[in-house]
C-alpha positions as MATLAB code, in Angstrom:
seq = 'TELYMLPQLPEPIAGYFSTAKSADQITIMRHFSPDAVVIDENRSHRGHAAIQLWMDESAKKYSFVAEPFDVTDEGTVTVVTAHVTGNFPGSPVDLRYRFALDGDKIASLEIGA';
ca = [
     -40.273  -26.109  -29.786;
     -41.879  -27.860  -32.717;
     -45.119  -26.371  -34.012;
     -47.953  -28.877  -33.686;
     -49.733  -29.067  -37.021;
     -53.201  -30.497  -37.385;
     -53.171  -33.236  -40.035;
     -56.361  -31.978  -41.692;
     -54.993  -28.514  -42.545;
     -54.763  -27.905  -46.293;
     -51.152  -27.436  -47.409;
     -51.241  -23.638  -47.949;
     -52.733  -23.137  -44.473;
     -50.259  -25.511  -42.822;
     -47.514  -23.659  -44.697;
     -48.792  -20.298  -43.466;
     -48.629  -21.340  -39.809;
     -45.273  -23.122  -40.057;
     -43.553  -20.247  -41.887;
     -45.281  -17.584  -39.770;
     -43.563  -19.046  -36.741;
     -40.151  -18.660  -38.395;
     -41.077  -15.174  -39.673;
     -39.815  -16.200  -43.126;
     -41.947  -13.745  -45.055;
     -40.548  -14.616  -48.491;
     -41.609  -18.234  -47.999;
     -44.933  -17.202  -46.466;
     -45.849  -15.111  -49.523;
     -45.652  -18.214  -51.732;
     -48.812  -19.423  -49.972;
     -50.856  -16.347  -51.032;
     -52.394  -15.696  -54.455;
     -51.119  -12.458  -56.085;
     -54.383  -10.606  -55.339;
     -55.009  -12.148  -51.915;
     -56.662  -10.101  -49.167;
     -55.790  -10.176  -45.465;
     -58.167   -8.552  -42.966;
     -56.709   -7.950  -39.518;
     -57.696   -5.403  -36.852;
     -60.453   -4.107  -39.189;
     -57.929   -3.206  -41.914;
     -57.710   -4.816  -45.362;
     -54.407   -5.558  -47.084;
     -54.664   -6.620  -50.765;
     -51.844   -8.082  -52.842;
     -48.369   -9.307  -51.984;
     -46.861   -5.841  -51.359;
     -49.619   -4.802  -48.932;
     -49.584   -8.172  -47.144;
     -45.783   -7.976  -46.836;
     -46.091   -4.487  -45.315;
     -48.753   -5.730  -42.862;
     -46.463   -8.587  -41.797;
     -43.504   -6.206  -41.391;
     -45.571   -3.788  -39.283;
     -46.948   -6.614  -37.131;
     -43.448   -8.019  -36.563;
     -42.159   -4.579  -35.523;
     -45.016   -4.033  -33.043;
     -45.333   -7.492  -31.533;
     -43.578  -10.781  -31.062;
     -46.070  -13.633  -31.043;
     -46.620  -17.315  -31.732;
     -49.865  -18.826  -33.078;
     -50.460  -22.509  -32.359;
     -53.448  -24.032  -34.202;
     -55.597  -26.370  -32.132;
     -58.917  -26.613  -33.986;
     -60.056  -26.577  -37.601;
     -63.552  -26.534  -39.092;
     -64.832  -26.215  -42.633;
     -67.603  -23.680  -43.211;
     -68.406  -24.206  -46.865;
     -65.678  -22.485  -48.871;
     -63.929  -21.196  -45.742;
     -61.556  -23.131  -43.492;
     -61.580  -21.742  -39.943;
     -58.488  -22.437  -37.866;
     -58.561  -21.516  -34.196;
     -55.118  -20.836  -32.773;
     -53.803  -20.050  -29.316;
     -51.778  -16.854  -29.766;
     -49.244  -15.752  -27.170;
     -46.911  -12.784  -27.288;
     -46.150   -9.274  -26.092;
     -49.450   -7.713  -27.203;
     -52.350   -6.405  -25.086;
     -54.670   -9.227  -24.013;
     -52.144  -12.031  -24.528;
     -52.750  -14.907  -24.576;
     -55.843  -15.076  -26.770;
     -57.534  -17.599  -29.037;
     -58.014  -16.160  -32.523;
     -59.944  -17.464  -35.512;
     -58.155  -17.448  -38.842;
     -60.718  -17.668  -41.664;
     -59.011  -18.876  -44.849;
     -60.514  -19.020  -48.339;
     -58.377  -20.919  -50.817;
     -58.000  -20.572  -54.567;
     -56.482  -23.867  -55.638;
     -53.247  -24.267  -53.683;
     -53.051  -20.579  -52.666;
     -54.652  -18.495  -49.930;
     -57.123  -16.097  -51.592;
     -58.230  -14.449  -48.345;
     -57.459  -14.533  -44.654;
     -59.518  -12.827  -41.978;
     -58.133  -12.815  -38.430;
     -60.392  -12.120  -35.459;
     -61.751  -13.285  -32.152;
];
């Protein structure tokens, strides 16, 4: 199925969701700044190597798809709400992805309810 992308998503964020679905982690890393931070499940992952490891661990534990359906701007943060389905406890769930951009790269991403 084709991933429905919201037209108002900035390119790095749209790229994150489209490549996350294909699990193409090499392509996904191009969307992050070298010192980017990802916060997920109360753990921080800084830099490409740590973010890559987080993605690898997540892919080993769970198979899931995130489909964005709402986007709001909160100052310097773009909040994307996505419907996430997969083989994890509590599926399906709507999660908020809080992106801060640095130019055309993702500087930080915080994932939570």
